[in-house]
C-alpha positions, 0 to 999 in steps of 0.5 A: 816748783815755781812756774818761772823755774818750770819754764826755765827748765823746759825752754832754757829762758824765762821772763819774770815780768816787771820786778821793779816799779815803773818809776825805778825801771824808768830811772834805771833806763835814764841812768844807763842811757846817760852813761852811754851818751857821755862815756869816752868811746876809747874807754876799755869798758866801751865796745862797738860792733854788732851792738854798742854798749859798755861793761862795768855799769855800776862802776860808772854810776853806783846809783844804778847798783841801788836800783839793781839791788831791788831785783835781787831782794825779790823773794821769787828771784832769790829762790829761782837763782839759788835753784839754778845756780846754787847759793854761792853764785856770783855776778861777774859782769854788768853791762849795757847793750844797744841794738841800733836800727840796721843791726844785722843780728848775731849768729846762733851759738852757746856761751860759758859753762854754767853761766846764766844771763839776766836781762833787764829790758830798758824799753818796750820791744814787743816785736823782738827787733834786735832781741836775743833769739832762742832755739827753745829747749836746746839746752837739753841737747847732749851735743853742742851747736859747735860740735854739730856744726849748726851755728847758723850765721845771722842771715840764716837765723833771720831768714828762718826766724820761725824756728826761734823765739825772740826775747820780747819784753816791756820796759822793766821786765826781768829775764833769765836765760841759760848760756847753754841754750842755743841763741843768737840775735835777730836783726833790728828792722825797726826805726828805734834803738833797743836797750837792755841791761845784762848781768852775767851770773856764774856758779861757785868755782867759775870765773869770767876771765880775770874780772872782779869788783872793787871793795867799795861796791861790794860794801856799798850800803845802799846795795847790800844784797847786790854787794854780797853777790858781786865777785871779789878778788878772793872769789877770783883766786878760788875759781878754778874754771874759766866759764867759756864755750871752749871749756864746754867743748873740752868737757872741762866741767867742775861739779860741786854739791853747791851747784844747781841746775845750770851745772846739772845740764852739763852732764851728758848722762843727765841730758840723755835721760831728759825728754826732748820736745818734738818741736825741738827735734823737728827744728833741729832737723830743719836746721841740719837741712838748712846748713847742709844746703848752705854748705853745698851752695857755698862750696863752689863759691869758695872754690872759685874765690880761692881760684881767683886769688891763686890766679892773681898771685900767679899774675903778680909772680909773673910780673915780678919775674 
């Protein structure tokens, strides 16, 4: 078993380091930023909020597909992904994300069933500003963060930062994480933008809503390995489960002999027999305590806010009468 696979199974995430050459990593970063700076802000693929960015990267510029293709031609990456997702996995989402200075971060959560995200870092981020934050090993917990009511809001995630591990990286680093691992995003307290390319990888039979890729990209001569992995309209028709957190909460899990580790860890029977690191258990208990105290503190505040709203409504009704 490769070290990358061992780390992923233990932590729920792994950084493979630089797979692309320095020149290719720089070129990919430049192309992504050019699209971001020129894209119509009303375009359906553009989004803003906690982070800014856009989806469907290779549709905006097929030259990016040629560079991404080189990552999927790497033998170590191939072996890793086949072990984690099975041989028939598909890429259903490729996007660009930018964390700007002042970004407040994102709450602790989990994403779709079986999904594995690939992140290609487009700049150096040694301190993890605006980076994904992980509760290491939490993909091995039987119950979800939602069921345990432990989805920490950003302010608490950042306050108790010591419990979590940021996705620190150098430009060109290729990272993977299971969307089952509890993760959020640290605030960007730096003076710099931090950019990352993200790819959503899904096992056989799972789909990302109704998203597929056009044939001209699937058949692109300059990116044959990537094209083979892009989800087509036909793939969409045969996919039975929408990969989202709701499917997990409803235990709507589809298992197939073609599946790999990302579906194996959706099995409660498997997870109940997996060793849980002591650090994870301690962190989990601290998070439970944090949320218990937070609820005790915020309950009176919510009560008085509700009381104030009620009084305002009564005053309006009195005026009307």
